[in-house]
N, C-alpha and C positions, 0 to 999 in steps of 0.2 A: 504494500500500500504506500503510494507516494503522495505526500502533501507538500505544498509549497507555500511559504510565507512571503508575501510581498511587503517589503518594509517601506515606510513613508518617512519623509524627512520633515519633522516639526522641531522647533527649537529646543524645548525642554522634555521631549518625549522620545521613547523608543517603542515602536509599535509594529504590528504586522496584521495583515488581513489574510486569513487562511483561504486558499483556493485549491481546487483539484488541479493537479499538474496539467492534465489535458485541457482544462478550461483556461489555464494561464498562458497557453501557447502563443497568444498574440503579443505578449510582452517579451518572452524569452523563448528561444528554440530549445526546449528542455531535452530534446533528443541528443543535443551536443554534449550533455552531461554523461551520456553513455560511454564516452571515452575515459571516464574516471574509472580507475581500477578499484573495485571493491571485492575483497576476498569472498569466495563462495562459502557460505555457511548454511546450515539447515535452518536455523532460527536465530535471528539477531535483530537488534535495533541499532540504527546509527543516526547521528545528527550531523548534517553537513551545512556549511554556510558558503555562499558564493556572493560576490558583488557583481553587479551588471553596470558597465560603464555607459556613458552617454551614447557611445557608438555600438552599444549592445554586445560588447565583448564580455565574456564570462571570466571572472577572476576568482580563483580558488582562495578561500579564507582559511577554513579549518574543517576537520572531520574527526569524529570521535565515536567510540562504541558506547553510546548512551542515548537516552531520549532527550528531547529538547528541554531547555530551562526557562527561566523567567515565568511568564504566564502561560506557556504552552501546555503544561499539564492541566491547568484550569480550563483552557480553551477546549481541549479534547474531551474533558469530563462534561463540561456544560453543553457542548455542541453535539457530541456523539454518545455520551454516557460511557466513555471508555477511560479506564485508568491505564495510561501508557506504561507505567512502570510495572504494574501487576501483569498486564498482557505480555510484556517482555519477559518477566520472570517465568510465567506459565509456558511461554514458547521455548525458552531455554531448557526447561524441564520436560519438554515434550508433553505438556499437559493442556496445551491450548486447544480450543475448538474454533470452528468458523465464527467469525464475528459478524453479527447482524446489527447494522447501524443505519441511521438516516443522515444524509449529508445536510448540514445547515451552514449557510454562509455566516462567518463570524470573524472576529479579530480580537486582539489584545493590545493593551498599551500600558506602559509603565511611566510613571512620572518621577523624575529625579529630584532629590532634595535641593533646596537652595542653600546659600551660605548664611548661617545664623541660627537663632533659637526659634524652634517651632513653638509658637505661643498657643495655637489651637488648630485642630483639624476641622474640616467643614462641619458646621452645625445643621446646615440645610440637608434634607434627605437627598440621597443619591437620585439622579435622573432615572426614570423608569426603564430606560433602554439598557442600563447597566445590569447584566444578569449575574455577574460575579465580581467580587472585589477582594483585594488583599492588601492590608496595610502593614508596613514594617516598622513604623515609628509612632511615637505618642507625643502629645503636648509636653513641653518641658525638655525635650531632647535637643542637643546642639548638633548641627550638621556642618560639614566642610564642603558642601556642594556635591556635584556629581563626580564620583571617583571612578566608577566603572559601571557597565550596563547592568550587572546583576545586583548592584546595591541601590535599589530603587526605594522610594518612599511609599508609593501606592501603585497598585496594578488593577486594571479593569478588563473585563471581557464583555463584548457586545455581540449581538446578532443583527443581521440585516438581510435584505432581499437580494443585494448585489454588492460588489466590492466598493462602489462609490458611496452607497449608503453606509456601509460599515466604516469606511474611512471618515466620513462626516461625523458619525457617532463617536468614533475613537477620539477625534479632535475635540468634540464637545465634552466628552467625559473628562479629558485632561484639563480643558479650560475651566470646567465647573470646579474641579479640585483646586486648581491654582488660584482661582478667584475667591474661593471660600476658605483658604488657609490663611492664618495670621502669622507673620514672621517678624521677628526682631532682627533686623540686619546687623551683621557684625563683620569686622575684618578678621580673617583667620590668619594666624601666624604659623607658618610652616617651619 
């Protein structure tokens, strides 16, 4: 099963809309990835990342024998009812069975912390289109800004009818979060 995350470039966010590989073919010729050597195993999971340049050249970033990180496990659980790590373990032990799932267009976004003291998280209810959220910090915590992609302050999963709608909802979720957090800005001494 191949799934592709299309990443979008917003200032304070890292996010992806999940699409079926064959549906994403207009953006990237995914068959060109077939030149990548992946050892043949009976059952395994792997997470690969590639960048696509403005000229649509595919640049290899990384590959590892693992499921995806950040909000990817939440996205698969919320959109397909699948626990990726559990499915991987069952497959490795030859205990897996065919997976029955419905495809739902969805995406995830993480919001990086700013520099300063987080005075409060949003008091307003989350927008209804957010189907799952994960917070890694609390009011009263001091942050040094974005350090790396996996160290995010909040993550959200949304569903939509197409990738444009998902992208709009992702940006709206992050905007809602950033507009409703209260920060005491400070200068960080390294």
